[in-house]
C-alpha positions, -999 to +999 in steps of 0.1 A: -310-067+798-344-066+779-324-042+757-296-061+754-321-090+739-337-068+715-306-060+700-301-097+697-337-100+682-334-070+658-303-081+645-315-116+636-346-104+617-321-080+600-297-115+591-330-130+581-345-111+561-314-112+537-311-148+534-339-157+509-322-182+490-345-212+504-377-195+490-360-198+456-355-237+455-320-233+458-292-241+484-276-212+503-240-202+490-212-205+509-211-170+523-245-169+538-237-202+555-205-187+570-228-157+583-247-180+601-227-203+613-199-178+628-219-145+634-255-158+636-258-189+654-235-170+685-256-143+687-289-169+687-269-187+714-263-155+735-305-151+729-312-183+740-295-176+774-302-141+779-341-153+773-334-184+801-326-157+820-355-131+814-376-163+816-363-172+850-363-141+866-404-133+851-410-168+862-431-167+892-452-133+880-463-159+845-468-189+872-488-164+887-508-153+855-507-190+840-492-184+810-455-196+823-453-221+795-460-195+770-436-175+786-410-200+781-415-206+746-414-168+731-384-162+758-363-193+751-382-219+729-383-197+692-345-185+701-337-225+707-354-235+673-344-205+654-303-214+665-304-251+666-333-263+647-331-250+615-304-258+582-273-238+581-279-211+566-318-209+559-332-176+574-369-181+564-376-206+584 
């Protein structure tokens, strides 16, 4: 399961490095928006689901260690923000 999460995150990072349209102050081109909506967002949703499952399994250990909030943010929160809280086609956020 961790390997699948790494593959999803690696794929998102690769696509994120390719999209720099917002860095130049321009809106992204339609092809970038299409790839984001059809490929990257579903992968992000998969990362949210895998991260939530991983967080749920590891919650007792992170709760004992006192870092359950940080673990939740790393495993679920970042993927959630990447998938649902950024403009379509913007990868630099």
